[in-house]
N, C-alpha and C positions, 0 to 999 in steps of 0.2 A: 699462656699465649700472649706474646707481646709484653710480658711483665718481667721485671728483674728476676733472675733465677739462679739458684746455687745448685740445682739438681743437674744430674747428668743429661746432656742434651740428646735428643733422638738423632739417629743417623740421617733421618729425613727431615732435617731442620737446618736453619741458618743461625749461627751464633754471632751476635753483634755486641761488641764492647763499645760503649759510649764513653769516649775519653774525656768528655766534659764532666761526667759524674762518676766515672769508674764502674758504672753498673753494666751488667751483662744480661742480654736478652736472648731468648731462644724463640725463633720465629719458625713456625711450621712451614714446610714445603709441601704443597699439594699440586699434583699434576705439573711438576717443575715450575711452580709459580708461588709467589708469596703475596699475601694480602697487604695492600698499601696501608690499610688502616692499622696494621700492627705497629707501624712506626709512630703512630699518634701517641702511644704510651711512652715514647722515648723523649721525655721532656727534660728541661734544665732551666736553671735560673739565668736571667739575662746578665751578661757581663757589663761592666761599667761602659757607658757610651753606646751600647747597642741600641738600635732602633726598636721602639715598641712594636712597630708594624711587622717585625719578624715573628712575633708571637712565639718566641722560644719556649716560654713556659707552658704553651698549649700543645707541645709535641711536634715532632718532625713532620714536614710535608714532603711529598715525592714530586720532584720536578721532571717533566718529560715533554719538552716542547715538540709538538708535532706527533705525539704518540709513537715515538720510535720503538719503545719497548714496554708499552702498557697494554694489558688485556682488559677490556671492559665488559666482555661477555664470556659465558661458557656456552659453547655452540656445538651442535652435532651436524652442521650443514656442509661446510667446505673446509678441506685441509690443504694447506700449501706448505711444501718444504722447499724454501728458496734456494738452499744450498745444493739440493739434489735435483732441482727442476721438476718437482712433483706437484700435480694438481689433481685432487680427487673430489668428486661430488658425492657426499654421503658414503664415502669409502670406495666408490667406483672410479678407476683411473679415467681421466679425460680422454685418453687415446681410445679406450674401448667404447665410450659413449659416443664419440664422434663418428665411429664406424658403424655401430649397431643401433644407436638410439636416434631420436628426433628431438627437436626443441621442446615440443609439448610434453613428450614422455619424460624428458629431463626436468621440465617444470614440475611435473607431478612428483618426481623423485626428490627434488630440492625442497619442495614445500611440505610434503607429507612423509618423507623419510625412506620410502621403498619404491622399487619399480612396480608399476601397476600391472594387474592381470589384464587380459584382453577386454573383459567386461568393464573393469574400472577405467581403462584407457579410453574406451569408446564413450563412456558417460562423461568423463572429464573433458575430452575433446569436444563433445557435443555441447556441453555447457559453455565452454569458452567461446566457441564459434557462435552460439546462440546469442551471447551477450556482446557481439561485435557492433551492433547498431547503436547509434547515439540519438538523443533527442534532437528534434529539428532546431530548437533554440541554440544547441551547441554548435550547429552548423552556422547559424547567424553570428554567434560569438566569434568563431574562427574567421569569418569574413570581415569582422570589424577591424582587423589588424591592417596596418599599412601594407601596401603591395610589396615592399622590400623587407618586411619584418623577418628576422632570423627564425627559421623553423623551430629551433629549440625554445625560443621565447613563446611561440604559439603553443607548442606541446606542453611546456611547463604550466602556462596559464590555463590551458584546457583541462589538465588533470585537476587543478585546484577548482576550476569552474564546475567540474562534474560533482564535486562534493556537495554542492548546493542542491542537487537533485535528490539525494538519498538521505532524507532526514532520519530514517530508521537506522542509519549507519553512523550517526554523529553522536559520540559520547557526550558532547556538550549539551545536546538536546534530549537524549534518551537515558542518560545515566552513565556514569564513568566506568561501570563494570560490564558493559554489554559485550565486550570482546575478551574479558579476562576471567569470566566465571568458569569456563571449561565445560559447561553442560551442553546438551545437544542443541538447544535453541541458540546458544551463543556461538557454537561451532558452525551451525548452519548459516547464521548471519555473517560470520567471518568468511566462510567459503563463497558465499554469493558475491561479496565484494572482491574476492580474489578472481572469480570468474569474470566479473565486470571489468576489472582493471587490466587483466591480461587480454581479454577480448577486445576492449576498446582501444588499447594501446596502438595497434596497427591502424585502426580506423582514424584515430586522431592524428597519427603521423602522416597517413596518406592525405588527410585534409590539409595539414600544414604544407605538404608538398604541392598540392593542386591549387591552393588558394593563391599562391604567388604566380601561378601561370594563368589565372583567370578562368580556370576550368570548373565545371560543376563537380560536385562530390558524387562518389559512386557508392551505392549500397553494398555492403559486404556480400559476396556471392555465396552460394551453397555448393558443396561438393569439392571444394578445393582445400588444400592444406593451409596451415596457419600462414606460412610464408607465401604460398601461392595466392591466397586471398589478399595479402598485403600488396604483392606485385600487381594483381588485378585492379585493386582500388587505386593504385597510383597511375596505371598506364592505360586502362581501358577507355576508349573513346567512342564506344557504341558499336564496335565491330561484333558480328555474330559469332557465337561459339569461341570467344576469345579465351585462350589458355596460355599462361606464361610459359616460357621455355623451361623444361624440366631440369636442365643442368643448372641454370641460374637459380631456379627455385630451391634445388637441393643445396647449392653452394651457400645461399642465404640462410638456409636452415642450419647448416653446419656452423656458420659464423654466429648465428643467434645462440646456438647451444654453447659455443665457446665463451660467449660474452654474458651468459645467463647469471653467473655469480663469480665473485673473486674475493670472498671473505669480507673482512671489514675495511674496505677501501673508504675513500672520502665520502662518496655518495651513500653507501650503505650505512656508514656511521651517522650521516646526517639524517637518514630515515629513522634510525633508532633514537637519536637525540631528540628529534621532533616527536616521534611516536611515544617517547617516555612521558610526555605530557598528556597522553591519552587523547590526542587529537584524532580526527577521523583519518582513515587510511588514504583517502584521496589527497588530503593536504600533506600527509607524510610523504607520499610518492612524489608530489609536486616539489617538495623540498629536496628530495633526492635528485630529481631531474634538474633543479636549479644548481645543485652542487656539481652535477656532471657537465653542466653547461660551461663551467670554468675551463680555460685552455690547459691548465695543468692536469686535468683529469680526462675530460671527454674529447679534447681537441688534438690528441696525440697523432692519430692516423692522418688527420688533415694536415698537421704540421709536417709529416713525412712527405706528403705530396708537394707541398710548397717548397720544402727543402730540395727535392729532386728536380723540380722545375727550375729552381735557382741555380742548381749545378749544371743543368743542361745536358751536354753530351758526356758519354763515358770518359772521354779523354780529359775532362775537367775534374775527374774524381781525385787524382793525386794532389792537386792544388787545394781542393776542398779538405782533404784529410789533414794536410799540413796546417790549414787555417783552423781546423778544429783543435789540433794539438796546441796551437798558440792561443786558443780561446778567443779567436776572432769570429768563429762560426759555431753554431749549435748543431750537434748531431742528434737528430730525432729518430725514433724507432729502434734505438739500441739501449740496452740496460733496462733495469726495472727496480723499483723501490724494494720489492720482495725477492725476486729471483736474482741470485748471485752467479748463476751459471747460464743456463738457457731457459727460455720460456717454452714450456712443453706445447703450448698452443701454437707457437710460431711454425713448428714443423707441419702441423695439420693444415694450417692456413696456406703454407707454401705449396702443399700438394693440391689443395683446393684451387689455388690460383692457377696452376697449370691446367686444370680441368676447365676453368672459366675461360682462359685465354684461347683454348681450342675452339671455343664457340664465338667469342667476341673478337679474336685476333689479338696479337700481343700489343700491349700498350707501348707507346713510344718511349715511355720512361722506364720500361722494364730493363733494358740493357744498362741504363745508368744505375738502376737499383742493384742489379747483379754485380756490376763493377764495384759499387760502393760496398756491398756485402762482402765480396771476395777480398777487397783491399783491407777492410776493417778486421776481418777474421784472421788475416795473416800478419797484421801489424802488432808488434809487441806492446805498443802503447795501449791498445784496446784490450789485448789479451790479459795484460797485467791488471787492468781495471775491471775485468770480467764484463765487458760491454758486448753482449751478444744481441742479435736481432730479437725483438719481442713481437707480440702479436700485431702491433700497430704497423710494423714495417711492411707487412704484406697485405693486411686487410684493406688499407687505403687504396692500393693498386687494384684490388678486386672491385671495390666500390666504384672506382673511377672507370674501370673497364665496363662495368655494368651501366654506366651512364648517370650515376648519381652526382649532383653538384657537391662541391667541397663542403659547403656549409650545412649539408644534410647528413654528413658523416656522424656528428654527435647524436642525431636522432636514431640512426641505425645502431648506435651503442645503447641508447636509452631504452628503446622498445624491448629488447631481450632482457635487459638488466632489471626491468620491472619484476620479473620472476624472482630474481635473487633478493630484491628489496622486500618483496612480499614474504619470502621464506623467512628472512630475518625478523620482519615485523611480527609474523605469526608466532615465531619462536619466543619472542619477547612477551607477547600477550599471554602465552601459556606457561611461562617459566615459573618454577616453584618459588614461593615467597611473594608472588605478585610483581607488579611493575613499580619501580621506584624512579622518580624523575631524575634525570641526569643533571648533576650540578657540580661541575669540576671546580677545583680550587685554583687560585692564582697566587703568584708571588708578587706582592705589592712592593714596588721600588720607587713610588712617587714621593711627593713632598710629605713631610710630617705635618703635624697639626699647625694650622695657620689661622690668624685672626682676620676677620673681615675688615677691608680698608674702604672707606667712603670714596666715591668716584673722583671727587675733587682733590683727593690726596694721593691718587695712584700715579705711578710712573709707568708710562706706556712700555710694553714689551714688544720689541720688533725682531724680525728675522724670519727666514724660511721655516716652515712647519710650526711656527709659534703664533702666527696671525693668519686670518683668512686671506686667501689669494683674491686678487681683483679678477673678475670674470667678465667675459664678453656677453652682452645682452643682445640676442638676435632680435630683429624687428624694430630696432631703435633707429629712426631716421634723423637727419639733421633738422627737419621740420619739428619733430617732437622734442628734440634736444633744445631747440630755441623757444619752445612754448613755455608758458608759466602755469603752474598749478600748485595746489596746496600739498605740502609734504614732498615736494620735488627733491630728488637726489640726482646729482650729476650723472647723466647717462654715459655708458661706455660705448662708444661707436667703434 
């Protein structure tokens, strides 16, 4: 395995000839993958003039910027076939789950591997809803943010803050193997954190929503579904017998189900990268939330709405299409890093959008969205590049129709994705062989060995990106700039 071989290679292997040495290596293929460490055995002597930092004599490294074709986990959770437009949770097609299942039932499926019985589902739902309340200090914490703080900043911080309350769930305090032993005590401790995080996700999100409006927080109600409780906590203002609209409640549940997991995307990978250090699950989920906060990940459906607003009326679509072709404009909501044909979730969301619009009325941007959709799907430029609408194209219109502000869209992505993050985290904690901390390699291309130069003998290096930028200091007045004091540095007005 990974060693020079003269023997006949297996049909299920890769034969590599290293032209630097003339050696031949047979690398086993398992599940249509090869182990990157097999290449470490393929070493050679450095050629004259080659940089020592290349570490040629230590074996080949595998470079894959952005993880375009690198598998870092063996998983049983979610399967995606980007070429065929297939998405399955634990083997179940997403189309079937969207029709027959619910978000919490799907959460059970993703985390534990099978659909629950009626009794199992009742207990799971009861535990999740029971753990929806948060400590009063967490409410004070959320109120400490600025009035205009982004809700994702509040949610991310709140998840990390929660970790300080549950000392029994912190491996740094209780021992690094509390989640990895696999015995009943360890599993029960893990399950309790799963209940807490799923249950409190909607509560924290609703608090992030209400704090910016100056409203009091609402205690999670009893007797409502997961998404019904979420809507209640956001919108209830003291009315008697308040019940969210069932169509909107169901639509949000479908959207939550569709966003529950999507294999090893940026945020799920962040959760695993962080979790590999055996940090507590609250910190790991907060890290995933921070990753999702980035506009390249969690801001896609928000970008769609901003794009449609910029287009304006349907008659402006042709000009926008041409601008996209000239790379003067960015087309949001089309194409996907994984899907090379169509996003199977987009068809479900499109149908859900129709049901929502019957209740809310059609969004003024819908006609523009339809015109853009039809124009792009008929244009050879987009067909050739396999740019079809993805789930973000329609979900943003639904959230807008339901009255959610644009900057709350990533929160509506993060709340259901907590389920997927926890499924991957639990799988990692229980994997065979234990948890190994993730430590990727790099290809060092910087300076070779240099000797230290005393400051009085250095030549200043100038230029963009090579020296610190001069920054503006807020709060510096002319009065202060004219004052004298020890250690004064020229203020930037």
